[in-house]
C-alpha positions as CSV (number, residue, x, y, z in Angstrom):
1,X,0.0,0.0,0.0
2,X,2.9,2.4,0.8
3,X,4.4,2.2,-2.7
4,X,1.2,3.1,-4.6
5,X,0.4,5.9,-2.1
6,X,4.0,7.4,-2.5
7,X,3.6,7.2,-6.3
8,X,0.2,9.0,-6.3
9,X,0.7,11.4,-3.5
10,X,4.4,11.8,-3.1
11,X,6.8,11.5,-0.2
12,X,5.7,12.7,3.2
13,X,6.8,16.2,4.4
14,X,8.1,17.0,7.8
15,X,6.1,19.4,9.9
16,X,9.0,21.9,9.8
17,X,8.6,22.1,6.0
18,X,5.1,23.8,6.3
19,X,6.7,27.2,5.5
20,X,7.8,25.9,2.1
21,X,4.2,25.3,1.1
22,X,3.2,29.0,1.5
23,X,2.1,30.6,-1.8
24,X,3.2,33.8,-3.6
25,X,0.6,35.9,-5.3
26,X,1.2,34.4,-8.7
27,X,0.3,30.9,-7.4
28,X,-2.3,32.1,-4.9
29,X,-4.4,33.5,-7.8
30,X,-5.0,30.2,-9.5
31,X,-5.3,28.3,-6.2
32,X,-7.8,30.6,-4.5
33,X,-9.4,32.5,-7.3
34,X,-10.0,30.0,-10.1
35,X,-13.7,29.8,-9.1
36,X,-14.6,33.6,-9.4
37,X,-12.4,33.8,-12.6
38,X,-14.1,30.8,-14.1
39,X,-17.6,32.1,-13.3
40,X,-17.2,34.4,-16.3
41,X,-17.7,31.3,-18.5
42,X,-21.3,31.0,-17.4
43,X,-22.4,34.1,-15.6
44,X,-23.4,36.0,-18.8
45,X,-25.0,32.8,-20.1
46,X,-27.1,32.5,-16.9
47,X,-28.4,36.1,-17.3
48,X,-29.4,35.4,-20.9
49,X,-31.0,32.1,-20.1
50,X,-33.2,33.7,-17.5
51,X,-34.2,36.6,-19.8
52,X,-34.9,34.2,-22.6
53,X,-38.0,33.0,-20.8
54,X,-39.6,36.2,-21.9
55,X,-38.4,35.9,-25.5
56,X,-36.2,38.6,-27.0
57,X,-38.2,41.4,-25.4
58,X,-36.0,41.6,-22.3
59,X,-32.5,41.1,-23.7
60,X,-32.0,44.9,-23.8
61,X,-31.9,44.8,-19.9
62,X,-28.8,42.6,-20.0
63,X,-26.3,45.5,-19.7
64,X,-28.2,46.9,-16.6
65,X,-28.2,43.5,-14.9
66,X,-24.5,43.0,-15.7
67,X,-23.8,46.4,-14.3
68,X,-25.6,45.6,-11.1
69,X,-23.5,42.4,-10.8
70,X,-20.3,44.4,-11.3
71,X,-21.2,46.9,-8.6
72,X,-22.0,44.1,-6.2
73,X,-18.7,42.3,-7.1
74,X,-16.6,45.4,-6.4
75,X,-18.3,46.0,-3.1
76,X,-17.8,42.4,-2.0
77,X,-14.1,42.4,-3.0
78,X,-13.5,45.6,-1.1
79,X,-15.3,44.1,1.9
80,X,-13.3,40.9,1.9
81,X,-10.1,42.9,1.6
82,X,-11.0,44.4,5.0
83,X,-11.6,40.9,6.3
84,X,-8.1,39.8,5.2
85,X,-6.6,42.7,7.3
86,X,-8.9,42.3,10.2
87,X,-8.5,38.5,10.5
88,X,-5.1,37.5,9.1
89,X,-5.3,34.0,10.7
90,X,-8.0,33.0,8.2
91,X,-11.3,31.3,8.8
92,X,-13.4,33.9,6.8
93,X,-17.1,34.1,7.6
94,X,-17.0,31.4,10.3
95,X,-14.3,33.0,12.4
96,X,-15.7,36.6,11.9
97,X,-19.2,35.5,12.9
98,X,-18.0,33.4,15.8
99,X,-16.1,36.3,17.4
100,X,-18.7,39.1,16.6
101,X,-22.1,37.5,16.2
102,X,-22.0,34.4,18.4
103,X,-21.7,30.6,18.0
104,X,-25.0,30.0,16.3
105,X,-24.4,32.7,13.7
106,X,-20.9,31.2,13.0
107,X,-22.4,27.7,12.6
108,X,-24.9,29.1,10.1
109,X,-22.1,30.7,8.1
110,X,-20.1,27.4,8.3
111,X,-23.0,25.2,7.2
112,X,-23.6,27.6,4.3
113,X,-20.0,27.5,3.2
114,X,-19.6,23.7,3.6
115,X,-22.7,23.1,1.4
116,X,-21.6,25.7,-1.1
117,X,-18.1,24.3,-1.4
118,X,-19.6,20.9,-2.3
119,X,-21.9,22.7,-4.9
120,X,-18.9,24.6,-6.3
121,X,-17.1,21.4,-7.1
122,X,-20.2,19.8,-8.7
123,X,-21.2,22.9,-10.7
124,X,-17.7,23.8,-11.8
125,X,-16.8,20.3,-13.0
126,X,-20.2,19.8,-14.7
127,X,-19.9,23.2,-16.5
128,X,-16.4,22.3,-17.6
129,X,-17.5,19.0,-19.1
130,X,-20.5,20.8,-20.8
131,X,-18.1,23.2,-22.5
132,X,-15.8,20.4,-23.5
133,X,-18.8,18.6,-24.9
134,X,-19.6,21.7,-27.0
135,X,-16.4,21.1,-28.9
136,X,-16.5,17.3,-28.7
137,X,-20.2,16.2,-28.7
138,X,-19.2,12.5,-28.4
139,X,-18.4,13.1,-24.7
140,X,-22.0,14.1,-23.9
141,X,-23.4,10.6,-23.1
142,X,-20.5,10.0,-20.6
143,X,-20.8,13.3,-18.8
144,X,-21.4,11.8,-15.3
145,X,-18.4,9.4,-15.6
146,X,-16.1,12.1,-16.9
147,X,-17.2,14.5,-14.1
148,X,-16.6,11.9,-11.3
149,X,-13.2,11.0,-12.8
150,X,-12.2,14.7,-12.9
151,X,-13.3,15.2,-9.2
152,X,-11.1,12.3,-8.2
153,X,-8.2,13.7,-10.2
154,X,-8.6,17.1,-8.5
155,X,-8.6,15.4,-5.1
156,X,-5.4,13.5,-6.0
157,X,-3.7,16.7,-7.1
158,X,-4.6,18.5,-3.9
159,X,-3.5,15.5,-1.8
160,X,-0.1,16.1,-3.3
161,X,0.1,19.5,-1.7
162,X,-1.2,23.1,-2.1
163,X,2.0,24.5,-3.7
164,X,2.4,21.6,-6.1
165,X,-1.2,21.7,-7.2
166,X,-1.0,25.5,-7.6
167,X,1.9,25.2,-10.0
168,X,0.0,22.7,-12.1
169,X,-3.2,24.8,-12.1
170,X,-1.5,28.1,-12.9
171,X,-1.2,27.2,-16.7
172,X,-4.9,26.7,-17.3
173,X,-5.9,29.7,-15.2
174,X,-3.6,32.1,-16.9
175,X,-4.2,30.5,-20.2
176,X,-8.0,31.0,-19.9
177,X,-7.5,34.7,-19.0
178,X,-5.1,35.1,-22.0
179,X,-7.3,33.5,-24.7
180,X,-10.5,35.1,-23.4
181,X,-8.8,38.6,-23.4
182,X,-7.6,37.8,-26.9
183,X,-11.2,37.1,-28.1
184,X,-12.5,40.2,-26.4
185,X,-9.9,42.5,-27.9
186,X,-10.3,40.9,-31.3
187,X,-14.1,41.1,-31.2
188,X,-14.2,44.7,-30.0
189,X,-11.6,45.6,-32.6
190,X,-13.7,44.1,-35.4
191,X,-16.8,45.9,-34.1
192,X,-15.0,49.2,-34.0
193,X,-13.7,48.6,-37.5
194,X,-17.2,48.0,-38.8
195,X,-16.8,44.3,-39.2
196,X,-19.3,43.2,-36.4
197,X,-19.0,39.5,-35.6
198,X,-22.3,37.5,-35.7
199,X,-22.9,34.4,-33.6
200,X,-24.2,31.2,-35.3
201,X,-27.5,31.7,-33.4
202,X,-27.9,35.4,-34.2
203,X,-30.7,34.8,-36.7
204,X,-32.7,32.5,-34.4
205,X,-35.8,33.6,-32.5
206,X,-36.8,32.7,-29.0
207,X,-40.4,31.6,-28.2
208,X,-41.3,33.3,-24.8
209,X,-42.6,31.0,-22.1
210,X,-43.5,33.8,-19.7
211,X,-45.1,37.2,-20.0
212,X,-42.9,40.2,-20.4
213,X,-45.1,42.8,-18.6
214,X,-45.9,43.6,-15.0
215,X,-44.8,41.5,-12.2
216,X,-43.8,38.6,-14.5
217,X,-41.2,40.8,-16.1
218,X,-39.9,42.0,-12.7
219,X,-39.6,38.3,-11.6
220,X,-37.6,37.4,-14.7
221,X,-35.3,40.4,-14.3
222,X,-34.7,39.5,-10.6
223,X,-34.1,35.9,-11.5
224,X,-31.6,36.9,-14.2
225,X,-29.8,39.1,-11.7
226,X,-29.6,36.2,-9.2
227,X,-28.3,33.9,-11.9
228,X,-25.7,36.5,-12.8
229,X,-24.5,36.7,-9.2
230,X,-22.8,33.3,-9.7
231,X,-19.9,35.6,-10.8
232,X,-19.3,36.2,-7.1
233,X,-18.8,32.6,-6.0
234,X,-15.5,31.9,-4.5
235,X,-14.6,35.4,-3.5
236,X,-14.5,34.4,0.2
237,X,-11.9,31.7,-0.3
238,X,-9.0,34.1,-0.2
239,X,-10.1,35.4,3.3
240,X,-10.4,31.8,4.4
241,X,-6.9,30.9,3.2
242,X,-4.9,34.0,4.4
243,X,-2.5,31.7,6.4
244,X,-1.5,30.0,3.1
245,X,0.1,33.2,1.7
246,X,3.7,34.2,2.0
247,X,4.4,37.1,4.4
248,X,3.1,39.7,4.6
249,X,0.1,37.4,4.6
250,X,-2.8,39.9,4.9
251,X,-1.3,42.3,2.4
252,X,-0.6,39.6,-0.2
253,X,-4.1,38.2,0.3
254,X,-5.7,41.6,-0.1
255,X,-3.6,42.3,-3.2
256,X,-4.6,38.9,-4.7
257,X,-8.3,39.8,-4.1
258,X,-7.8,43.1,-5.9
259,X,-6.1,41.5,-8.9
260,X,-8.8,38.8,-9.1
261,X,-11.6,41.5,-8.9
262,X,-10.0,43.6,-11.7
263,X,-9.6,40.5,-14.0
264,X,-13.1,39.3,-13.3
265,X,-14.8,42.6,-13.9
266,X,-12.9,43.1,-17.2
267,X,-13.6,39.6,-18.5
268,X,-17.3,39.6,-17.4
269,X,-18.0,43.0,-19.0
270,X,-16.1,41.9,-22.2
271,X,-18.0,38.7,-22.6
272,X,-21.4,40.3,-21.9
273,X,-20.6,43.1,-24.4
274,X,-19.6,40.7,-27.1
275,X,-22.6,38.5,-26.5
276,X,-24.8,41.5,-27.2
277,X,-22.8,42.7,-30.1
278,X,-22.8,39.3,-31.8
279,X,-26.5,38.7,-31.0
280,X,-26.0,35.4,-29.1
281,X,-29.2,33.4,-28.6
282,X,-29.6,30.8,-25.8
283,X,-32.6,29.3,-24.1
284,X,-33.1,27.3,-21.0
285,X,-35.1,24.9,-23.1
286,X,-33.5,24.5,-26.6
287,X,-37.0,23.8,-28.0
288,X,-37.8,27.5,-27.4
289,X,-35.3,28.5,-30.1
290,X,-37.1,29.1,-33.4
291,X,-35.6,28.9,-36.9
292,X,-32.9,26.3,-35.9
293,X,-31.9,23.7,-38.4
294,X,-32.6,20.0,-37.7
295,X,-30.1,18.4,-35.3
296,X,-28.8,21.8,-34.0
297,X,-26.9,21.5,-30.7
298,X,-27.0,24.6,-28.6
299,X,-23.4,25.7,-27.6
300,X,-22.4,27.7,-24.6
301,X,-22.3,31.5,-24.9
302,X,-18.5,31.7,-24.6
303,X,-17.9,29.2,-27.4
304,X,-20.4,30.9,-29.6
305,X,-18.6,34.2,-29.1
306,X,-15.2,32.6,-29.9
307,X,-16.7,31.0,-33.0
308,X,-18.2,34.4,-34.1
309,X,-14.9,36.3,-33.6
310,X,-12.4,33.8,-35.0
311,X,-14.4,31.0,-36.7
312,X,-15.8,27.7,-35.4
313,X,-12.8,25.7,-36.7
314,X,-10.0,28.1,-35.8
315,X,-7.2,27.5,-33.3
316,X,-8.5,30.3,-31.0
317,X,-11.9,28.6,-30.9
318,X,-10.5,25.3,-29.7
319,X,-8.1,27.1,-27.3
320,X,-11.1,29.0,-25.8
321,X,-13.1,25.7,-25.5
322,X,-10.2,23.8,-24.0
323,X,-9.1,26.5,-21.5
324,X,-12.7,27.2,-20.5
325,X,-13.3,23.6,-19.8
326,X,-10.0,23.4,-17.9
327,X,-10.5,26.4,-15.7
328,X,-14.2,25.4,-15.0
329,X,-12.9,22.1,-13.8
330,X,-10.1,23.7,-11.9
331,X,-12.5,26.2,-10.3
332,X,-13.4,23.4,-8.1
333,X,-9.9,23.8,-6.7
334,X,-11.1,26.9,-4.8
335,X,-13.4,24.6,-2.9
336,X,-10.6,22.0,-2.4
337,X,-8.7,24.7,-0.6
338,X,-11.6,26.3,1.3
339,X,-13.5,23.2,2.4
340,X,-10.5,21.4,4.2
341,X,-9.3,24.6,5.9
342,X,-12.8,25.5,7.2
343,X,-13.3,21.8,8.2
344,X,-10.0,21.8,10.1
345,X,-11.0,24.9,12.1
346,X,-14.4,23.4,12.8
347,X,-12.6,20.2,13.9
348,X,-10.4,22.1,16.3
349,X,-13.4,23.8,17.7
350,X,-15.2,20.5,18.2
351,X,-18.0,21.0,15.6
352,X,-16.7,18.4,13.2
353,X,-14.7,15.2,13.9
354,X,-11.2,15.9,15.2
355,X,-9.7,14.0,12.2
356,X,-10.5,17.0,10.0
357,X,-8.0,19.1,11.9
358,X,-5.0,16.9,11.3
359,X,-2.7,17.4,8.4
360,X,-1.7,14.4,6.1
361,X,1.6,13.3,4.7
362,X,1.9,16.3,2.4
363,X,0.9,18.8,5.1
364,X,-2.6,19.2,3.7
365,X,-5.9,18.4,5.4
366,X,-6.4,15.1,3.6
367,X,-9.6,14.0,5.3
368,X,-11.4,17.2,4.2
369,X,-10.2,16.8,0.6
370,X,-11.4,13.2,0.4
371,X,-14.8,14.0,2.0
372,X,-15.4,16.9,-0.4
373,X,-14.7,14.7,-3.4
374,X,-17.1,12.0,-2.1
375,X,-20.0,14.5,-1.5
376,X,-19.5,16.3,-4.8
377,X,-19.4,12.9,-6.7
378,X,-22.7,11.9,-5.1
379,X,-24.3,15.3,-6.1
380,X,-23.1,15.0,-9.7
381,X,-24.5,11.5,-9.9
382,X,-27.8,12.5,-8.3
383,X,-28.3,15.5,-10.7
384,X,-26.9,13.6,-13.8
385,X,-24.1,16.2,-14.2
386,X,-26.7,18.9,-15.3
387,X,-25.2,22.4,-14.9
388,X,-28.7,23.9,-15.4
389,X,-30.2,21.8,-12.5
390,X,-27.2,22.1,-10.2
391,X,-26.8,25.9,-10.6
392,X,-30.3,26.4,-9.1
393,X,-28.9,25.2,-5.8
394,X,-25.9,27.5,-6.1
395,X,-24.9,30.8,-4.5
396,X,-27.5,30.8,-1.7
397,X,-24.8,29.6,0.7
398,X,-22.4,32.1,-0.7
399,X,-24.7,35.1,0.1
400,X,-25.6,33.7,3.6
401,X,-21.9,33.7,4.4
402,X,-21.3,37.0,2.7
403,X,-24.1,38.7,4.8
404,X,-23.0,37.2,8.1
405,X,-19.3,38.0,7.4
406,X,-19.9,41.6,6.5
407,X,-22.2,42.1,9.5
408,X,-19.6,40.6,11.7
409,X,-17.0,42.9,10.3
410,X,-19.1,46.0,11.0
411,X,-19.3,44.9,14.7
412,X,-15.6,44.2,14.7
413,X,-14.7,47.7,13.4
414,X,-17.2,49.3,15.8
415,X,-15.6,47.5,18.8
416,X,-12.2,48.8,17.6
417,X,-13.5,52.3,17.4
418,X,-14.6,52.2,21.0
419,X,-11.0,51.2,22.1
420,X,-9.0,53.2,19.6
421,X,-8.7,57.0,20.0
422,X,-5.6,57.3,17.8
423,X,-5.0,58.6,14.2
424,X,-6.1,55.2,12.7
425,X,-9.8,56.0,13.4
426,X,-10.3,57.3,9.9
427,X,-9.1,54.1,8.3
428,X,-11.4,52.1,10.6
429,X,-14.4,54.3,9.8
430,X,-13.7,53.8,6.1
431,X,-13.4,50.0,6.5
432,X,-16.7,49.9,8.6
433,X,-18.5,51.8,5.9
434,X,-17.3,49.4,3.2
435,X,-18.4,46.4,5.2
436,X,-21.7,48.0,6.1
437,X,-22.4,48.6,2.4
438,X,-21.5,45.0,1.7
439,X,-23.8,43.7,4.4
440,X,-26.8,45.6,3.1
441,X,-26.2,44.7,-0.5
442,X,-25.6,41.0,0.1
443,X,-28.6,40.7,2.4
444,X,-30.8,42.2,-0.4
445,X,-29.3,39.9,-3.0
446,X,-29.8,36.9,-0.6
447,X,-33.5,37.7,-0.4
448,X,-33.8,38.0,-4.2
449,X,-31.9,34.7,-4.7
450,X,-34.1,32.9,-2.1
451,X,-37.3,34.1,-3.7
452,X,-36.3,33.5,-7.3
453,X,-34.6,30.2,-6.9
454,X,-36.6,28.5,-4.1
455,X,-39.0,26.6,-6.3
456,X,-36.4,25.8,-8.8
457,X,-34.3,23.5,-6.5
458,X,-32.9,26.0,-3.9
459,X,-35.2,24.5,-1.3
460,X,-32.8,21.6,-1.1
461,X,-30.1,23.9,0.1
462,X,-32.5,25.5,2.6
463,X,-33.1,22.0,4.0
464,X,-29.4,20.9,3.8
465,X,-28.0,23.9,5.7
466,X,-30.1,23.3,8.9
467,X,-29.2,19.6,8.7
468,X,-25.5,20.4,8.6
469,X,-26.0,23.0,11.4
470,X,-27.7,20.4,13.7
471,X,-25.1,17.8,12.9
472,X,-22.3,20.2,14.0
473,X,-24.2,21.0,17.2
474,X,-24.7,17.3,17.9
475,X,-21.0,16.6,17.3
476,X,-20.0,19.5,19.7
477,X,-22.4,18.1,22.3
478,X,-20.8,14.7,22.1
479,X,-17.3,16.2,22.6
480,X,-18.6,18.3,25.5
481,X,-20.1,15.2,27.2
482,X,-16.9,13.3,26.5
483,X,-14.8,16.0,28.1
484,X,-16.9,15.9,31.3
485,X,-16.7,12.2,31.5
486,X,-13.0,12.1,31.0
487,X,-12.2,14.5,33.8
488,X,-9.8,12.9,36.3
489,X,-11.6,11.5,39.4
490,X,-10.8,9.5,42.5
491,X,-13.0,6.6,41.3
492,X,-11.0,6.4,38.1
493,X,-7.6,5.9,39.8
494,X,-8.7,3.7,42.7
495,X,-7.7,0.0,42.4
496,X,-10.4,-2.6,41.7
497,X,-11.2,-5.0,44.5
498,X,-10.3,-8.0,42.3
499,X,-9.5,-8.9,38.7
500,X,-11.1,-11.9,37.2
501,X,-9.3,-13.2,34.1
502,X,-11.1,-15.1,31.4
503,X,-9.2,-16.7,28.5
504,X,-11.3,-17.7,25.5
505,X,-10.2,-20.9,23.8
506,X,-11.6,-22.9,21.0
507,X,-8.8,-25.4,20.4
508,X,-5.6,-26.2,22.3
509,X,-3.0,-24.6,20.0
510,X,-0.1,-22.3,20.3
511,X,-2.1,-19.0,20.3
512,X,-4.3,-20.3,23.1
513,X,-1.4,-21.5,25.2
514,X,0.3,-18.1,24.7
515,X,-2.8,-16.3,25.9
516,X,-3.1,-18.5,28.9
517,X,0.6,-17.9,29.8
518,X,0.2,-14.1,29.4
519,X,-3.0,-14.1,31.6
520,X,-1.1,-16.1,34.3
521,X,1.7,-13.5,34.1
522,X,-0.7,-10.7,35.0
523,X,-1.4,-12.6,38.3
524,X,-5.2,-12.0,38.4
525,X,-7.3,-12.9,41.4
526,X,-9.0,-15.7,39.5
527,X,-8.2,-17.2,36.1
528,X,-10.5,-19.4,34.1
529,X,-10.3,-20.7,30.5
530,X,-13.7,-20.7,28.8
531,X,-14.9,-22.5,25.7
532,X,-18.3,-22.6,24.0
533,X,-19.8,-26.0,23.1
534,X,-21.0,-25.7,19.5
535,X,-19.9,-29.2,18.5
536,X,-19.9,-32.1,21.0
537,X,-17.0,-33.9,19.4
538,X,-14.7,-30.8,19.3
539,X,-15.4,-29.9,22.9
540,X,-14.8,-33.5,24.0
541,X,-11.4,-33.5,22.1
542,X,-10.5,-30.2,23.8
543,X,-11.3,-31.5,27.3
544,X,-9.3,-34.7,26.6
545,X,-6.2,-32.7,25.4
546,X,-6.6,-30.2,28.3
547,X,-6.3,-33.1,30.8
548,X,-3.5,-34.9,28.8
549,X,-1.3,-31.8,28.7
550,X,-2.0,-30.8,32.3
551,X,-2.9,-27.2,31.7
552,X,-2.8,-25.5,35.2
553,X,-5.9,-23.5,34.5
554,X,-9.5,-24.8,35.0
555,X,-11.6,-25.1,31.8
556,X,-15.2,-24.0,31.9
557,X,-17.5,-25.2,29.1
558,X,-20.5,-23.1,28.2
559,X,-23.4,-24.7,26.4
560,X,-24.8,-23.1,23.2
561,X,-27.8,-25.0,21.8
562,X,-28.1,-22.4,18.9
563,X,-24.3,-22.6,18.1
564,X,-23.8,-19.0,19.0
565,X,-20.5,-18.0,20.6
566,X,-21.0,-14.4,21.5
567,X,-24.2,-14.8,23.6
568,X,-22.9,-17.4,26.1
569,X,-19.7,-15.5,26.7
570,X,-21.5,-12.3,27.4
571,X,-23.8,-14.1,29.8
572,X,-20.9,-15.7,31.6
573,X,-19.1,-12.3,32.0
574,X,-22.3,-10.7,33.1
575,X,-22.8,-13.3,35.9
576,X,-19.3,-12.5,37.2
577,X,-20.0,-8.8,37.2
578,X,-23.4,-9.2,39.0
579,X,-21.7,-11.2,41.8
580,X,-18.9,-8.7,42.3
581,X,-19.9,-5.2,40.8
582,X,-16.7,-3.6,42.2
583,X,-14.5,-6.2,40.5
584,X,-13.0,-6.0,37.0
585,X,-13.3,-8.8,34.4
586,X,-10.4,-9.0,31.9
587,X,-11.1,-11.1,28.8
588,X,-8.1,-12.4,27.0
589,X,-8.8,-13.3,23.3
590,X,-6.1,-15.1,21.3
591,X,-6.0,-13.7,17.7
592,X,-4.2,-14.6,14.5
593,X,-2.1,-12.0,12.7
594,X,-1.8,-13.1,9.1
595,X,0.9,-12.2,6.5
596,X,-1.4,-11.0,3.7
597,X,-4.5,-8.7,3.8
598,X,-6.7,-11.2,2.0
599,X,-6.0,-13.9,4.6
600,X,-7.6,-11.7,7.2
601,X,-11.0,-12.5,5.6
602,X,-10.4,-16.2,6.7
603,X,-9.8,-15.5,10.4
604,X,-10.8,-13.5,13.5
605,X,-14.4,-12.7,12.4
606,X,-15.9,-14.2,15.6
607,X,-13.2,-12.5,17.7
608,X,-14.0,-9.1,16.1
609,X,-17.7,-9.5,16.9
610,X,-17.1,-10.6,20.4
611,X,-14.6,-7.7,21.1
612,X,-17.1,-5.2,19.7
613,X,-19.8,-6.4,22.1
614,X,-17.5,-6.7,25.1
615,X,-16.3,-3.1,24.7
616,X,-19.7,-1.8,25.6
617,X,-19.9,-3.7,28.9
618,X,-19.0,-1.6,32.0
619,X,-16.2,-3.1,34.2
620,X,-14.9,-5.4,31.4
621,X,-11.5,-5.1,29.8
622,X,-10.6,-6.8,26.6
623,X,-7.0,-7.9,25.8
624,X,-6.1,-9.2,22.4
625,X,-3.1,-11.6,22.5
626,X,-1.8,-11.7,18.9
627,X,0.0,-14.6,17.3
628,X,1.7,-13.8,14.0
629,X,1.2,-16.5,11.4
630,X,4.3,-16.9,9.1
631,X,4.4,-18.1,5.5
632,X,3.3,-21.7,4.8
633,X,6.9,-22.9,4.3
634,X,7.9,-21.7,7.7
635,X,4.9,-23.5,9.3
636,X,5.9,-26.7,7.6
637,X,9.5,-26.4,8.9
638,X,8.2,-25.7,12.4
639,X,5.8,-28.7,12.2
640,X,8.6,-31.1,11.5
641,X,11.0,-29.6,14.1
642,X,11.8,-32.1,16.9
643,X,10.0,-31.4,20.1
644,X,7.3,-29.4,18.5
645,X,3.7,-30.2,19.6
646,X,2.5,-30.5,16.0
647,X,5.1,-33.0,15.1
648,X,4.8,-35.1,18.3
């Protein structure tokens, strides 16, 4: 097992090498910001899809909706820059809420983020495969299998270490930005020169499925806005991962956020503008498109733009399709960094299993990475890798955490103002104003998202978040009860009145004799060997051998008319405990230790079941006495050795 693991994951790193895994800004951008950068591949498309339900009548509102999304993105980026400076130890919305809004608010933020990280992986990978299928339609029937394989590949890359995965992911991230910027500049240049590009769907019509007046129109516009807000997903990952940056950590994290915000706004505006210039047509249901030729396959907006600007068979078209698919898949890497870090903090605080707080061989939180991959794969399978269905569940958790984080930051700066009377008050006032604006805007958007997406699948997230919340509360309650029970007490250190030793035997062989010898060496108050009569002839043979070899320990035979071993042993131990409640019963169980893993299936199953039942009995100790079984050749040599029992 060690060799395959070393091949896949790499050699283990010492704890002292943790500093070598810290990221400079050029690697932190692809590691922490691939999600918001990749959102440009489908944010514009989601706006157009929502507006298409009203036909072509509402498409003129696209620039206004995109502008509102840009304003919101700028405010959120500025707000999280304050979080990076205010909480340089990371933790993001969870830590900010815990310290400023209380435990329950922090767990709401944590549950929202955990659910959203799983959705980020599922949506990003599904969207990436969908873009790849636009260029290679033969992949479409195998979308689920390809998605699950990519989720596993991403998990493997992250198990190798953050810095190593960042180096690998840098090429697709920067490649995507480069080719999309090339398309934007080329398309805008053509439009300015009078050679306006036209998408392959420009002459199609769209059959409206909803009205375009009154409240229906308002509902469609709000839905389009909520869909476009997917461009903001992943912004919080930088504030969660501040400890992963090179010093000065807070400054580098804030700078990375600013760079990401600038690139995201530029690309989003460019793609939206070119989609309008080239008259791209998309519909949530392709059957609503009118004037399409037979067998027409609807392509994504970004690939339609690339085809309109450079031609559907050009090198740039395939580069856009390839890099878009790559960065959409790698956008999941934002979650692969955010989920394990958040889970580790929750593990340290006792709200998730403690295993999540431990680093693996490569100094990453391996358990969090593996669990994220498992949950995301289940979600992809359940929703058949459909981006359209999965995206309806998306961003609710993001805006819950946004709102709580920004509200917590307002209280944080307010508390600082009460204590600080120095010249830094102006900066604190400015930071509080930015976070207050972020809190108000994200709360409004959260309300819009909940209303417009609830009946389209978002109700699943509304149920999932309380389930995660209650699970974390239950885990913390367990650890709290455990801490109370494990407190040192006089009763725990007092000596038992007597120790009754029970050695379980089935045959008189070397492991049994070794267990008896070890039990005698402990010098218990009483010592008894116990066997269960499941076969009359076997028990008679054991009793005969016991007498012949003169074993200096009495043998007790327990009857079992139903051939059960566990029940009679538990009853026997229980009788001893009832006679002497202050005494301790120590059960010695001889066990085989085999040379190969597959041989384990042939042994020790009854011992495992019995051990599991005895562990829950008060006042009962279980001691396994192992006997290692060597290779068959060694056993044959030992059998023929003079003086050995088997050969006598």
